[in-house]
Structures are given as structure tokens and as C-alpha cells.
C-alpha positions as CSV (number, residue, x, y, z in Angstrom):
1,G,0.0,0.0,0.0
2,C,3.0,2.3,-0.3
3,V,3.7,3.7,-3.8
4,L,7.4,4.1,-2.9
5,L,7.7,0.3,-2.2
6,D,5.0,-1.0,-4.5
7,T,6.0,0.8,-7.7
8,N,8.8,-0.5,-9.9
9,Y,10.2,0.8,-13.2
10,E,8.0,-1.4,-15.2
11,S,4.9,0.4,-14.0
12,C,6.3,3.9,-14.8
13,V,6.6,6.0,-17.9
14,Y,10.0,6.3,-19.5
15,I,11.3,9.1,-21.6
16,E,13.7,7.9,-24.3
17,G,17.2,8.7,-23.4
18,N,16.5,9.0,-19.6
19,G,17.7,6.2,-17.4
20,A,14.8,6.5,-14.9
21,P,11.3,7.8,-14.8
22,I,11.0,11.5,-13.9
23,F,8.4,12.4,-11.3
24,K,6.9,15.8,-11.0
25,W,7.1,17.9,-7.8
26,T,3.3,18.3,-7.7
27,K,1.2,18.8,-4.6
28,N,-0.4,15.4,-5.3
29,N,3.0,13.6,-5.3
30,V,4.2,15.4,-2.2
31,D,1.0,14.6,-0.3
32,I,1.1,10.9,-1.3
33,L,4.7,10.5,-0.3
34,T,4.4,12.5,2.9
35,Q,1.3,10.5,4.0
36,Q,3.0,7.2,3.2
37,W,6.5,7.9,4.6
38,P,5.8,6.7,8.2
39,K,4.6,3.3,6.8
40,V,7.6,3.1,4.4
41,Q,10.0,3.7,7.4
42,E,8.2,1.0,9.4
43,I,8.4,-1.5,6.7
44,R,12.1,-0.7,5.8
45,G,12.9,-0.9,9.5
46,K,11.5,-4.4,9.7
47,I,13.4,-5.4,6.5
48,D,16.7,-4.0,7.9
49,H,16.1,-5.9,11.2
50,L,15.6,-9.1,9.3
51,V,18.7,-8.5,7.2
52,E,20.8,-7.8,10.2
53,W,19.5,-11.0,11.9
54,L,20.3,-13.1,8.8
55,E,23.8,-11.6,8.5
56,T,24.7,-12.4,12.1
57,D,24.6,-16.2,11.4
58,P,23.6,-16.9,7.8
59,Q,24.3,-20.7,8.0
60,S,21.7,-21.2,10.8
61,H,19.4,-18.3,10.3
62,F,18.7,-18.7,6.6
63,P,17.4,-22.3,6.9
64,E,15.4,-21.2,10.0
65,L,13.8,-18.4,7.9
66,V,13.0,-20.8,5.0
67,N,11.5,-23.4,7.3
68,F,9.4,-20.6,9.0
69,L,8.1,-19.4,5.6
70,L,7.3,-22.9,4.4
71,A,5.4,-23.6,7.6
72,H,3.5,-20.3,7.4
73,P,2.5,-19.7,3.8
74,H,0.8,-16.3,3.3
75,K,-2.0,-16.0,0.9
76,P,-3.4,-12.5,0.4
77,D,-7.1,-12.1,1.2
78,K,-7.5,-9.8,-1.8
79,V,-5.3,-9.3,-4.8
80,K,-5.0,-5.7,-5.8
81,L,-4.3,-5.4,-9.5
82,H,-2.8,-2.1,-10.4
83,Q,-3.0,-2.7,-14.1
84,S,-6.4,-3.1,-15.6
85,N,-4.8,-3.8,-18.9
86,F,-1.4,-5.4,-18.8
87,G,-0.2,-3.1,-21.6
88,E,-1.1,0.0,-19.5
89,L,1.3,1.5,-17.0
90,W,0.2,2.2,-13.4
91,C,1.7,4.5,-10.8
92,D,-0.1,6.9,-8.4
93,L,2.6,9.6,-8.8
94,D,2.4,12.2,-11.5
95,Q,5.2,11.7,-14.0
96,E,6.8,13.4,-17.0
97,S,5.7,11.9,-20.3
98,E,7.3,11.9,-23.7
99,E,4.6,14.2,-25.0
100,E,5.3,16.8,-22.3
101,E,9.1,16.6,-22.9
102,E,8.5,17.1,-26.7
103,D,6.2,20.1,-25.9
104,D,8.9,21.6,-23.6
105,N,11.6,21.1,-26.3
106,N,9.4,22.8,-29.0
107,R,8.9,26.0,-26.9
């Protein structure tokens, strides 16, 4: 449920020649990222804790983790599909598009 963690480059618009998507500094984007930032920090904190635990003793902790995951399979109650059409891109954030870049270049 966090755009920062749920979005990947495949769900964003790319402008030819740029290595990464370009997001606009819109009020919408700032509001979304500000609202979701505490949840992002919480999730990343849990991930960091797990990584640190794994790294302290990988030979015993990794099999322990695998066994735990196999014994406790997680099936989501509801699958949220962000793409109604697999050819369409999805991202909650406002992005630059090729059309906008072309318009800027023609001015």
C-alpha cells in the first residue's frame, strides 16, 4: 500500500534517453509521499532488522527463515491489480511523459 515500495520501473513512464522515470514535484505527489512515509519507514525498519539478523549467522538463520516461511504460507485475502490492462502503466505519482518533454523542447 505504499507507492514508494510497490512501484517498480515497469509500472512507470520512461522518456527515451533517460535512465529513470521523472516524477513531477506536484502537490499530489508530495501529499502521497508525505502521507505514506511513516509506513515506508516502518516496513524498511523491519526489513533492515531481518537482514541484520540473517547476517549475524547466515548458516543457521537462513534455513530457519526458509522453514518458517514454508510452515506459514501467506495467501493475500484480496489481490489488488494495479493494471487493468497489462499493456497500461500504473503509478499513483504524476510523471513526466514523452509528449510533455516534446512540448517543452518545442517551446
